[in-house]
N, C-alpha and C positions, 0 to 999 in steps of 0.2 A: 346535414350530416347523415341523412337517411340513406343515401347511396352507398357510402362506405360501410355503414352498419350492416346493410342487407348483404353486401358482398362478403363481408367478414363472417356474418352469421351462417351463411351458406356453407362455409368451410369449417366452422368450429363445432357444429352440432354433432355430439357423440352418437345421439340416436340415429341420425342419418347414416353415419358411418357403419354402425352395427347392423342397421336394417338392410344395408346394401349387401347382397350376397354375390357369390360367384366372382368371376374375373374382374368385373367392373369395380366392385367394392374393394378388391385387393389393390387395384391400380390407384383408386382414390386414396386409400390409406398410404400407399407408397409415395404419393406426391408430397405428403406433409411430413417433413422431418420433425422430430420432437421439438426443436427450438422454434420452428415455424408455428407448430400447433400452440405452443405456450404463448407465443407473441400474439397470435390471433385471439386467443381467449382473453389475454390481458387487455388488448385494445378494445374488444367488445365491451368489457366491463367498464372501462374508462369512458367510452363514448356514451354508454347508457346511464352511468351514474353521476358523472361530474364533467360538464363541458367547460368549466372554468380552469381546468388543469392546463399547465404549460406542456404542450406536446413537443416542444423544441429542445427538451433536455431530459435527462434522467431515464427512468424506465420506459415512458411512452416513446421517446426518441429511439431508444434501443430496440424496442419492438418493431417500430416502423422501419428501421434500418435493416433488420433481419428480413422482413418481407420484401423490401426493396431489392435485396440481393438474392432473392429466391429465383430458381430456374422456372418457376411456374408462372405463366402469364397472368393468371387471375390474382395471384398474390402480389405481383408487381403492380397490377392495376389497383388493387386494394390500397397499397401504400401510396401510390400516386394520387388516387382519388382522395384519400385522407388528407394528404398534404395540401391538395387543392382546396378542399372544403375548409380545413382549419385556417388556412391563410386568408380566406375571405372574411373571417370575423376576428382573427387574431394576427394583426400585422405589427411586428415589433422588430428591433434589431436582433439578429440571431447569430449563432456561432458558426465557425467552419464545420463543426461536427454536424450541425443541423442541416447545412447546405449540401454536404457530401452525398447523402442518399438521393436528394432531389436531382443533383447534377448527374448522378449515376443513372437514375431513371430516365433522364433526358436522352441518354444514349441507348435506351432499350431498343430491341428489334421490333417492338410492337408500337404501332402508331397511336393507339388509344392511350398507352402508357406515356408516350412522349407528350401527347396533348395535355394530359393532366399535370405532368411535371412542369411543363412550360407555363401553365396557368398559375401554379403555385409560385414559381420563381417570379413571374410577372407581378403577382400581388405583393410579394416581399420586396421587390425592386422599387416599391414606392417609398421605402425607407433609405435615407442617404447612406447609412453605414452598410446596408445590405448591397446597395448598388455597386460599391467599390469592391466588396468582398466577392461578389459573384464574378466580376470581371477578373479579379486577381486569381481566382480558382479555375479560370479557363472556361467559364460559362458561355462566353460570346461565340467561341468556335462551335460549340454544340448547337447554339441557337441558329447560327448561320446555316449549318447543315440541315436543321429542321425547316428553315425557310425554303429550302429547295425541295421539300416534300410535296407530293401531289395533293396531299390532304389539305383541304381548306381550313379545317379546324386547327391543324398544326401550324399553318401559315399565320392564322389570326393570333394565336397565343405567342408564337415565337417573335413575330414582328412587334406585338404589343409589349413584350418583355424588353426587346431591344430599344423600343421607344422610351421606356422608363429608365433604362440604364443610360441612355444617351442624354438624359436630362442632367446628369452629373458631369461637370466640366472635365474632371480628371479621366472620365471614361471615353470621351469622344474620340480621341486619337486612336486608342486601342481598338475601338469598334471600326473605325475607318480602315485601319491597317489589317483588320481581320478579313477583309474582302466583303464586308456587308453592304457596301454602297451599291454595287451592281445589282444584287438580288433585290435590295430594297427599291431601287429604281424600277426594276421589272415588275415587282409586286404592286407598285403604285399605279400600274395600268391594269390591275386585276379587275375582272368583271364582278367580283364579290365586293360590295361596298365596304364591308368590315375590314377586309384585307387592305383594300385601297386606302381607307381612312388611316389605319394604323401605320401603313408604310409611309404615307405622306407626312404623318406626325413625326415619324422617325427621321425623315429627311429634313424636316423643319428643325429638329433638335440639333442636327449636324451642321446647320448654317450659322451657328453662333460663334464660330472661329474662322478667321480669314484663311488659314491654311487648309481647313476642311472644305471651305467653299470652293477652293481650287480643285480639290479632289472630287467634289460633287460635279463640277463642270466636266472633268475628265471622265466621270462615270456616265455622262449623258443625261444627268438629272434635270438640267435647265429646261430642255425642250419638253420633258414630261410634266414639269411643274407648270409650264405655260398651258399645256393641254388641260391640266386639272383645274384651271380657272373656270372651265365650262363643265366641271363634274356635276352630277346630279345631287350629290350630298354637299350641303353647305358647310359642314365641318371640314370636309376635304378641301373645299374651295378656300376656306379660311386658312388652313394650314399651308396650302400652296402659295397663296398670295403673301402670307407672312414670310415664308421662305424666300420668295423672290424679293421682298422688301429687304431682307437681310443681305442677300446677294448684291443688292443695289447700293449698299452702304459705302463701298469703296470704289475707287476709279476703275480698277481692273474688272470688277463685277459689272459695272455699268458699261464698260467697253464690250464685254462679252454679250450682254443683253442687247446692246445697240447693233452689233454686227450680226448676231445670230437669230434675233427675234424681232423682225421688222413690224410684226402685227401686235406687239405687246401692248402699246398704248390703246389701240382700238379694243383689244380684248379686255383690258382693265376697265375702260370706260363702259363697256357692255356689262361687265360684272357689277359695276357701281349701281346699275339699275335694279339690282336685287333688293327687295324690301327687308333687309337684314342689317340692323344698325351696326353691329359688331363687324360684319363683313365689309360694309360700306366704309367704315372708319379705317379699316386696315388697307383697303384698296387705295384710299386717299393718302395714307401714310406711305404706301409704296410709290405712288406718284410723287410724293414729297421727296423721297430719297432719290428717285430717278432725276428729279429736277435740280439736284445738286450739280448736274452736268448741263452745260450750256445747250447741247444738242437737244436734250429732253425738255429744257425750258421752252424752246421754240416748238418742239413737236407736240407737247401737251396742249398748248394754245391752238396750234394749227389743226389738231384733231377735235376741237370743240370742247376741250376740257373745262374752259371757263363756264360754259353753260351748265355743266354738271356740278361745278363747285358752288356757284352762287346760291342755289336752293339749300345746300348744306350749311352755308354760312348763316342762313336765315332760320335754320332748324331750331326746334325746341329742345333738342338733345345736345348737351354740352360736349359730349364725345365727338359728335359730328362737326360741331362748330370749331372745336379745337383742331381737329384733323385738317379741315378745310383751310383754316387760318395758317397752319404750319406749311401746308402745300403752297398756298398763295405767297407766303414769305419767300420761298425759294424761286417761284416763278417770277417774282418781282425783281429779282437780281438782274435779269436780262433787260436792258433799256428799251428794247423794241416791244416788250410786253406791257409797258406802262399804259400806253394808249388803249389797247384792247381791254385791259383790266378796268380802266376808268370808264370807258364807253359801255362796258357790260353792266355797269351799275354797282360796282363794288364799293366805291368811295363812301357813300353815306353809311353803309353797313360797317365799314372799317372804322369810321370816325365814332360811331356809336359804341363800338366795342372797346375803344380806347378807355372809356370810363367804366368798364366792367370790373369793378374793384374786387369782386368776390372770386375772380378767376385770373390771378396774376400771370400764369403761364400763357393764357390766351392773350392778355394785354401785351405781353412781350412779343408774341408773334405778330400782332397787328402793328405795334409801334415800329418793329423792325421792318415790316413791309413798307410803311410810310417813310421810314428812313431811307430804304432803297430807292423809292421814288425821288426823294430829296437829293440823292447822289446823282441823278440824271439831270445834268445842267442844261440840256438842250430842249427840254419840253416846257410847256406853258404851266407855270405853277400858280397862276392867278386863280385857276379853278379850285385848287386846294385851299387857297386863302379864303376865297369866297364861301367855300363849303364849311369853313370853321376849323381848319387844321390846327392853327396856332391857339385858338381859343380852347380846344379840347386838350392840347398839350399843357397849357397853363392850368386848367382846371384839375387835370390829373396830378400835376406836380404839387399843387397847393392842397390837395385832398389829404387830410390827416390819415385816412385809411390806406393810402397807397403803399404797396409792398416795396421794400428797398430795392429789390431786383427790377421792379417796374420803373422806379424813379431813376435808376441807373440807365435803363434803356432809353428813357425820355431824354436824359442828359446827352447820351450818345447820339440820339436823333438830332438834337439841337446843334451838336458839334458839326453834323453833316449839313443841316439846314443852313448854318452860318456860312458855309462854303458856297452855297448856291447863290448865283447872281440875282435871282428873283426873290429869294427868301430872307437874305440877311437884313435888308432894310426894315421890313416889318418886324423882324425880331428885335432890332434896336428900338424902333419907334414904339413898340408895344410894351417896352420895359422888361424884356427878357434878360437883359444884362444883370439887372438886380436879382432876379431869380437865380441866375447862374452863379453870381458871386456868393449868394447864400449857400448854394450847393457845394461850393468849394470847401466848406467846413461842415459836412453833414455826418461825419464819422462813418462813412462808407467809402473805402479807398477808391474803388473803381468809379463810383459816382463823382467823387472829388476830381479824379483824373479827367473824366469826360467833360465836366463843367469847366475845368481849367482849360481843356483843349478847345472848347467852344469859344471861350473868351479869347484865347490865343488866335483862333481862326479869324475872329472879328477884328482883332488888332492888326492881323496881317492884311486886312483890306486897305489899311493906311488911308482911311477916310476921316474927314472932319467930324461927321456925325458920330462915329464910334468913339473917337477921342473925347468929344464933348461929353458923351454919356459916362465914360470911364472917369473923367475928371470930376463929374458930379458925384460919382460913387466912391471916389478915392478916400474920403474921410467921413462919409455919411454914417451917422450913428445907426447901429443895427445892421447896416449893410456896408461894411467898410472894406473896399477892395484892398487897400493897403494892409489891413490886419489879416486878411485871408492869405495874401502873398507871404507875409511874415510867418504865418502858421505853417504854410506848405514848406517854406525854406528851412524851417527848424524841425521838420519831421525827422524821426529816427532814420538813420542812414539807409537801412534796408527796406523800411516801410514806405518811404516816399521817393525812391529813386526816380521813377518814371515821371511822376507829377512834378517833381522839383525841376527837372529839365525843361518842362513846359513853362513853369512859373518863371524860371530864369530867362527863357526866351521872350516871354511877355515883357519882362523888365527891360531887356535889351531893345525890343521894338519900341517901347515907350520912350526910352532914352534916345533912340535914333530918330524918333518922329519929328522932334522940333516943335511939336504942337503944345500950345499953352505953357503952363509952368510945371508940367509933370516931370520933365528931366531934372529940373532944379529940386523939386520935392524929393525925388528918389535919391539923388546924389547927396542930399543933406540929411537923409534919414539914417540915423545911427543904427537902428534895429535892422533895417534891410542890409546895410553895408556890413554890419557885424556878422549877420547870418550868412551872407555870401562869402565872407572871408573864412568862416568855419568850413564851408563846403570845399573851398580850395585846399584846405589842409587835410580834410578827411577823405576826399575823393581824388587823391594824388594819382598821377599817371605812373605806369610801371617804371622801374628803375632803368630798363633798357631803352626807354624813350619811345617805344612803339605806341602808336595811336595818333590821332589827328591833333594838330597843334591848335586848331580853332574850328568852331562850328559856325557857319554862316547862315544867314537867312536864305532858305531854299524856296524855289518857285512853286512847289506843290505840296499838298498834304495828302496823306493816306487816310481817306475816310472809309470806315468799315461798312461793308454791306452785310446785312444780316442774312445768314444762311442757317437753316436748321436741318440736322441729319439725325435720323433714328439710329443710335448705336446699338443695333440688334435688340437686346432685351430692355434697354432703357432709352428714353427719348430726351436726352439733354440737348441744349443748344450749342452751336459752335459758330464762331465768327470767322470770316475770311477777310483779309485786308485787300482791298481792291483800289487801284489808283483812280483818282477822280480828277480830271483836268480842271484847271482854274487859272485865271490870270492874276489871282491874288498871291500875296506872299504869306507863307506860314512855315511852321516848323515841321520837318520830316520826322514823324514818330513811328516809323514803320518797323523799327527793330530796337531791342533793348540789350543785345548781346554785349555791347560796349557802353552801356548806359552810365557807368561810373566815370569813364573817361569823358563821355559827352557832358555830363553834369559839371565835372571839374573844369573842362575847357570853357563852357558857357559862363561859369562863375568868374573865370579869369578875364573873359571879354567884358563882363559887366563892370568889374573893377577898373579895367583899363578905360572904359568909356566914361566912368564917373570921374576919373582923375582929370579928364579934360574939361570938366565943367567948373567954373569959378565957384569957390566956396564949398566944394565937396568935402565930405567928412575925412577922407584920406588924401 
């Protein structure tokens, strides 16, 4: 507070005024109107006696407002300096009346006054309520004008304030429409590291919305952000790579990056060599988002990306391991990448991480990667079996510490492995059917669905080994396939729609198989038949008759390939359904828009099939 006190004291000393004679003293006395003199005296006393006072209201604010509206440069500077210094230690929600003098000072003709005023606003813009109020009161236009100032100090503070304001979602569009994006992009190339860092941070905050990302592209920001990957300042690099990661979230952003920045992958991999864990992690997450696109899945591997990722997967830092696993998850979607990933030595590391029980998100990334490999029916899977893939899956499922999300991912992986011509037999022979049947009633809806789907996929193989195992489990105490199917069929209408259609299809396939005595057991089972009849009544087709009259056994299954995309400020997972060819028969579960009609029609077919079996319940 020393600066503001010294400036104010210089103007409030009566002794100085009286001692100054002649024309100079008369001019000085003329500069200070009575209100201004009183305001100065009042503020000096407050500054010297009680720093705990609230300067954003009452008499203190009134005094500062008087000085802010003075025609005297030094008095304006005193007010601006006071606001700047006060806001450094007292940041709180303030009123419109408190912001008015600061915004007025921001439009001063004097650069040093503008500089202090923007510093004060930047400090207060750290509070959510203030962010919105500053924008509502027209502060952005003033800050944009200040960004155009030749003064480096003015640029630093104005851009810093814009950065803080842009952290609020409601302010982003107003900032973009104010014309701020072009000067921000220009200042991101500033030779002053502080200006460059603040401007890049502001651009980052503007990448959190899809519509604003388009506006950034139109402002020429993308090329500048790529340039900044090689900036001297690591904070600037981090902001730039995070902004590019956000741009790479959607298809349109990836298309722009692919067509306009051919060196992007090379520059990212070069940046990855920096010994900065936070920066390395964000670079890998950017590669992860880019690898949501098939072109980048190929390009990252072609540019040597696997050699850079493997050491990170072995790192002692969880953040780096997590990022590398997420990136590998998306790279593994492309079938041509399986061989390079395996040959690079990733498989042992991935299998070890399957059992990393204290990091469930990491486990999900790894299991999804293995699931993607399982969806590739043309490659040699014996290497995976020999390396212990199925053993690790079993150990993870049976571990009592396993997170429900991880168990769900494991069940999804098994549903894909069951489709693979080289993996289904070991799954049956190693007793996974019993595990899956137990998961069909685990009180986690998605896991139950995935487990049921895996059983349905195996049934679709229409092979003796599968039917023999299911017959063994049909009435086995503790693992009763029949009981699990009844449980699914009697789920609440909206809670079990998707999984019920799979269960009905399994029953249809068993009835249609002619293997053993399962058709007779099903048709004679009153609980199953009663449950199916209830479904035919509760899932009736529309009165207009629209919808399919029957659902037949289809020649393919939609197995999900695991893809992970960073949704800007949060990194949740997302799955994409990808067709996987197979000669097996299975149910098409690719869409649930008409699931009620599907379930109703399958139930009708089950009843129709049972009526043709001698001794059936109905």
